[in-house]
C-alpha positions in Angstrom: -42.0 72.2 -54.9 -41.3 69.4 -57.3 -41.1 65.7 -56.4 -39.5 62.4 -57.6 -40.7 58.8 -57.2 -37.4 56.9 -56.8 -33.6 56.8 -56.9 -31.4 53.9 -58.1 -27.7 53.2 -58.4 -26.1 51.0 -61.1 -24.4 48.6 -61.2 -25.6 46.8 -58.1 -23.7 44.9 -56.9 -20.6 47.0 -57.6 -16.8 46.8 -57.1 -14.1 49.4 -56.7 -13.3 49.6 -60.4 -16.9 50.3 -61.4 -18.3 53.7 -62.3 -21.5 54.2 -60.3 -24.4 55.9 -62.1 -27.3 57.5 -60.1 -30.7 57.7 -61.7 -34.1 58.9 -60.6 -37.6 58.7 -62.0 -41.0 60.3 -61.7 -40.0 64.0 -61.6 -43.2 66.0 -61.2 -43.8 69.7 -60.8 -47.3 71.2 -60.5 -46.0 74.5 -62.0 -44.4 72.7 -65.0 -41.0 74.2 -64.1 -37.9 72.7 -65.7 -36.1 69.9 -63.9 -33.0 71.2 -62.1 -32.7 68.4 -59.6 -29.3 67.9 -57.8 -27.1 64.9 -56.9 -25.0 64.3 -53.8 -22.8 61.3 -53.3 -21.4 60.2 -50.0 -19.2 57.2 -49.1 -19.6 56.0 -45.5 -21.1 59.4 -44.6 -18.5 61.6 -46.3 -19.6 63.7 -49.3 -17.5 62.9 -52.3 -19.3 64.1 -55.4 -22.2 66.1 -56.9 -22.4 64.6 -60.4 -24.7 61.8 -61.6 -21.7 59.4 -61.7 -19.0 58.5 -59.3 -15.8 56.6 -59.7 -12.5 56.0 -57.9 -13.8 57.2 -54.5 -14.5 53.9 -52.8 -13.1 50.5 -51.9 -14.6 47.1 -51.0 -16.8 47.1 -47.9 -17.8 50.8 -48.1 -21.4 52.0 -48.5 -21.9 54.5 -51.3 -25.1 56.6 -51.2 -26.6 58.9 -53.9 -29.2 61.5 -52.8 -31.3 63.3 -55.3 -33.1 66.5 -54.4 -35.9 67.5 -56.8 -35.5 71.2 -57.7 -37.3 73.4 -60.0 -35.0 76.5 -59.8 -37.0 78.0 -57.0 -37.9 75.3 -54.4 -36.5 72.0 -53.4 -38.7 69.0 -52.8 -38.3 65.9 -50.7 -34.9 64.3 -51.3 -34.7 60.5 -51.9 -31.6 58.3 -51.6 -30.3 54.9 -52.8 -27.3 53.0 -51.4 -25.0 50.2 -52.6 -22.4 48.3 -50.7 -19.1 48.0 -52.6 -18.1 44.3 -53.0 -14.5 43.2 -52.4 -12.3 42.8 -55.5 -10.0 39.8 -55.6 -6.3 40.6 -56.1 -4.6 40.0 -59.4 -1.1 38.4 -59.7 0.8 39.1 -63.0 3.4 36.3 -63.1 5.3 33.6 -61.2 8.9 32.6 -61.7 10.5 29.3 -60.8 14.3 29.3 -60.3 17.1 28.3 -60.7 16.8 27.3 -64.3 18.6 25.0 -65.1 18.3 23.2 -61.8 20.1 20.1 -60.6 19.6 17.4 -58.0 20.6 19.0 -54.7 19.3 22.5 -55.6 16.5 24.2 -53.7 13.8 25.5 -56.1 12.4 28.9 -55.3 8.9 30.0 -56.4 8.7 33.8 -56.7 5.4 35.7 -57.2 5.6 38.7 -59.5 3.5 41.9 -58.8 0.1 41.6 -57.2 -2.5 44.4 -57.4 -5.6 44.8 -55.2 -8.1 47.5 -56.2 -9.2 47.8 -52.5 -5.7 48.5 -51.3 -5.7 45.3 -49.2 -2.4 43.5 -48.3 -1.9 40.3 -50.4 -0.7 37.0 -49.2 0.1 33.9 -51.2 -0.5 30.1 -51.1 1.7 27.7 -53.1 1.1 24.4 -54.8 3.9 22.3 -56.4 3.7 19.7 -59.1 6.6 17.2 -59.7 6.0 15.0 -62.7 2.4 16.1 -62.6 1.9 15.0 -59.0 1.4 17.2 -55.9 4.1 16.2 -53.4 2.3 18.0 -50.6 4.8 20.9 -50.1 3.1 24.2 -49.5 6.0 26.7 -49.0 7.7 29.0 -51.5 10.7 26.7 -51.7 11.1 23.0 -52.6 14.1 20.9 -51.6 15.6 18.2 -53.8 14.0 15.6 -51.4 11.0 16.0 -53.6 12.5 15.6 -57.1 15.0 13.6 -59.2 16.8 14.0 -62.5 14.6 14.4 -65.6 11.5 15.3 -63.6 9.6 18.4 -64.6 8.7 20.7 -61.7 6.2 23.6 -61.6 4.7 25.8 -58.9 1.3 27.6 -58.8 0.6 30.7 -56.7 -2.8 31.9 -55.6 -3.1 35.5 -54.3 -5.5 36.3 -51.5 -6.5 39.6 -49.8 -8.0 37.8 -46.8 -11.5 37.9 -48.2 -11.3 36.5 -51.7 -8.7 34.5 -53.6 -7.6 35.8 -57.0 -6.9 33.6 -60.0 -4.0 31.1 -59.6 -0.9 31.7 -61.8 1.4 28.9 -62.9 5.2 29.3 -63.2 7.6 28.2 -65.9 8.4 24.5 -65.8 11.9 23.5 -64.8 13.1 20.0 -65.7 15.8 18.7 -63.4 19.1 18.4 -65.3 21.7 15.7 -65.1 24.5 16.4 -62.6 28.0 15.6 -63.8 29.9 13.1 -61.6 32.8 14.3 -59.4 35.9 12.9 -57.7 37.8 14.1 -54.7 41.5 13.3 -55.6 43.9 11.6 -58.0 46.9 9.5 -57.1 49.6 7.8 -59.1 51.3 4.6 -57.9 54.0 3.9 -57.2 54.7 7.3 -55.7 58.4 7.1 -56.5 58.6 5.0 -59.7 61.7 3.8 -61.7 61.8 3.7 -65.5 60.8 0.0 -65.5 57.7 0.5 -63.3 54.1 0.4 -64.6 52.2 3.5 -63.4 48.7 3.2 -62.1 46.4 6.2 -62.0 
């Protein structure tokens, strides 16, 4: 029966989006028979493939193992294996929107994350940072009341996605500059209420 010296998997470390490649070295056969060695991939103990490469069959935290059995067409030699633990992939957030725009004193600003993707299928949560005139006011929620801003101040929010293991890249929103609010009155009166032609009216 033939034999091999070693088995390796690349890349190592690997993440869910990688294509794993299994390689072996040192094939030897005393009869000089052709190399017909076979591959078997398993992920956490479940067989998932028999090619030299594997993709799309794993997520972060799983252990992927490649087993190579030396074979000369007649007899199989001692199988050797290599394993790699799939690293977690941080989530990716595509955009963040700050609304309303335009905004006025008295409005509540809303920071809305766009679509987040996570290659490992993990649920994604968000953390928020606000900037008002370039200064962090200390608010950490997805909304910001007008207590924190005044007319003519630029406001922006930044959102960081997390899958509970790793944080993804932070994404900044559009900038909203607080607009001037027109004045208002509650009523108009004319005096005197019952004037004669010689009266001067006062509004």
